[in-house]
C-alpha positions in Angstrom: 30.7 -36.4 -14.2 28.3 -34.7 -16.8 29.4 -32.5 -19.6 29.9 -29.0 -17.8 28.9 -27.1 -20.6 25.3 -28.6 -20.8 25.3 -28.1 -17.0 26.3 -24.4 -16.6 24.4 -21.3 -16.1 24.3 -18.4 -18.8 26.5 -15.7 -18.2 24.0 -13.4 -17.3 22.8 -15.9 -14.6 26.0 -16.3 -13.2 26.7 -12.3 -13.2 23.4 -11.6 -11.5 24.4 -14.7 -9.0 27.7 -13.1 -8.5 26.6 -9.4 -8.0 23.8 -10.1 -5.7 25.9 -12.6 -3.7 28.3 -9.4 -3.0 25.4 -6.9 -2.8 23.4 -9.1 -0.3 26.5 -10.2 2.0 27.9 -6.5 1.9 24.3 -5.4 2.7 24.0 -8.1 5.7 27.4 -7.0 7.1 26.8 -3.4 6.7 23.5 -3.7 8.7 25.0 -5.7 11.5 27.9 -3.0 11.6 25.5 0.1 11.6 22.6 -0.9 13.9 24.6 -0.2 16.8 26.0 3.1 15.9 25.3 6.3 17.9 22.8 8.8 16.1 24.6 11.0 14.1 24.7 12.6 10.5 27.2 10.0 9.7 24.8 7.2 10.7 21.7 8.8 8.8 23.8 8.6 5.8 25.1 5.2 6.3 21.2 4.2 6.6 20.4 5.7 3.5 23.1 3.6 1.6 21.9 0.4 3.3 18.2 1.4 1.9 19.7 2.1 -1.5 21.5 -1.3 -1.5 18.2 -2.7 -0.5 16.2 -1.3 -3.4 18.9 -2.3 -5.8 18.8 -5.8 -4.7 14.9 -5.6 -4.9 15.3 -4.6 -8.4 18.0 -7.0 -9.5 16.2 -10.0 -7.8 13.2 -9.2 -10.0 15.6 -9.2 -13.0 17.0 -12.3 -11.8 13.7 -14.0 -11.0 12.3 -12.8 -14.5 15.4 -14.3 -16.1 15.1 -17.6 -14.3 11.7 -18.1 -15.2 12.3 -18.0 -19.1 15.8 -19.7 -18.7 15.4 -22.6 -16.4 18.5 -23.7 -14.5 20.7 -26.4 -16.1 19.8 -30.0 -14.5 21.5 -31.4 -11.6 23.8 -34.3 -12.1 21.9 -37.5 -12.5 23.2 -39.4 -9.3 22.7 -36.6 -7.0 20.2 -38.2 -4.1 16.5 -37.2 -4.3 16.4 -35.9 -1.1 19.3 -33.5 -1.9 17.7 -32.4 -5.0 14.5 -31.7 -3.2 16.6 -29.7 -0.5 18.3 -27.6 -3.0 14.9 -26.9 -4.8 13.4 -25.7 -1.7 16.5 -23.9 -0.5 16.7 -22.0 -3.6 12.8 -21.2 -3.4 13.3 -19.9 0.1 16.1 -17.7 -0.8 14.3 -16.0 -3.7 11.5 -15.4 -1.2 13.9 -13.7 1.3 15.7 -12.0 -1.6 12.1 -10.0 -2.0 10.8 -10.2 1.7 14.0 -8.8 3.4 14.4 -5.6 1.4 10.6 -5.0 1.4 10.5 -5.4 5.0 13.3 -2.7 5.6 11.2 -0.3 3.3 7.9 -1.2 5.2 10.0 -0.7 8.7 11.4 2.6 7.1 7.7 3.9 6.2 6.3 3.0 9.4 9.3 4.8 11.3 8.4 8.0 8.9 11.7 8.0 7.2 11.2 7.9 3.3 13.3 6.0 1.0 14.7 8.3 -1.6 16.5 6.0 -4.0 19.9 7.3 -4.4 18.8 10.6 -2.8 16.8 11.4 -6.1 13.8 9.1 -6.4 11.3 9.4 -3.7 9.9 5.8 -3.4 6.3 5.9 -1.9 5.7 4.9 1.8 3.5 1.8 1.5 2.6 1.7 5.2 1.4 4.3 7.5 3.5 5.9 10.1 3.2 4.0 13.1 5.7 3.6 15.9 4.0 0.5 17.1 4.5 -1.1 13.4 7.7 0.4 13.1 8.8 -1.7 16.0 7.3 -5.0 14.7 8.8 -4.4 11.2 12.4 -3.7 12.7 12.2 -7.0 14.3 10.8 -8.7 11.0 13.7 -7.1 9.0 16.1 -8.1 11.5 14.9 -11.9 11.7 14.6 -12.0 8.0 18.1 -10.9 7.7 19.4 -13.6 10.4 17.4 -16.3 8.3 18.9 -14.9 5.0 22.4 -15.2 6.4 21.9 -18.6 7.9 20.7 -19.9 4.6 23.4 -18.5 2.5 25.8 -20.2 5.0 24.1 -23.5 4.5 24.2 -22.7 0.3 27.9 -22.2 0.6 28.5 -25.2 2.8 26.3 -27.5 0.5 28.1 -26.2 -2.5 31.5 -26.8 -1.1 30.4 -30.2 0.3 29.3 -31.2 -3.1 32.5 -30.1 -4.7 34.7 -31.7 -2.5 32.7 -35.1 -2.0 31.0 -35.5 -5.4 32.5 -35.9 -8.9 29.7 -33.4 -10.2 31.7 -30.2 -11.0 29.2 -28.1 -9.0 31.0 -25.0 -8.6 31.9 -24.7 -12.3 28.1 -24.3 -13.1 28.5 -21.0 -11.5 32.1 -19.9 -11.8 32.9 -17.5 -14.9 34.5 -19.2 -17.6 37.9 -17.7 -18.4 38.1 -16.8 -21.9 
């Protein structure tokens, strides 16, 4: 096993990872819950919370991407198979794409449906697609399928992390677990 201090992510990267993980899983779960609720003032409020979470995820994803570009991830263990390293590399790239695509599709859907996004009820965000019921229907499906894709990839990410933790002597999970002081 490699020295874990040389293979650990930075504390900032770890904090962003877990904050975004909680927010994304929470938002995906909340989205599944609220989509079938009957129309009511409570549902409108919940959609606004979901939008705020999505915009926050978008902002934090940009911060995380900028951080990662300036602070490359620690190297993988030397004995990991090349195909596994490539699969991890491409899975992480797809995760980042989805971290941006999903909230942007939701924002576009909201714009097309004629429901502006007002971040935390204070900051009106621009509609970046025209109001169009047809476009809204398409973007609703795009948003939904991006969410299903992200949820599936998150499950794969979790399974792969635990698989490697249990079958390899690489200390994989220690790379992303906050240190106890």
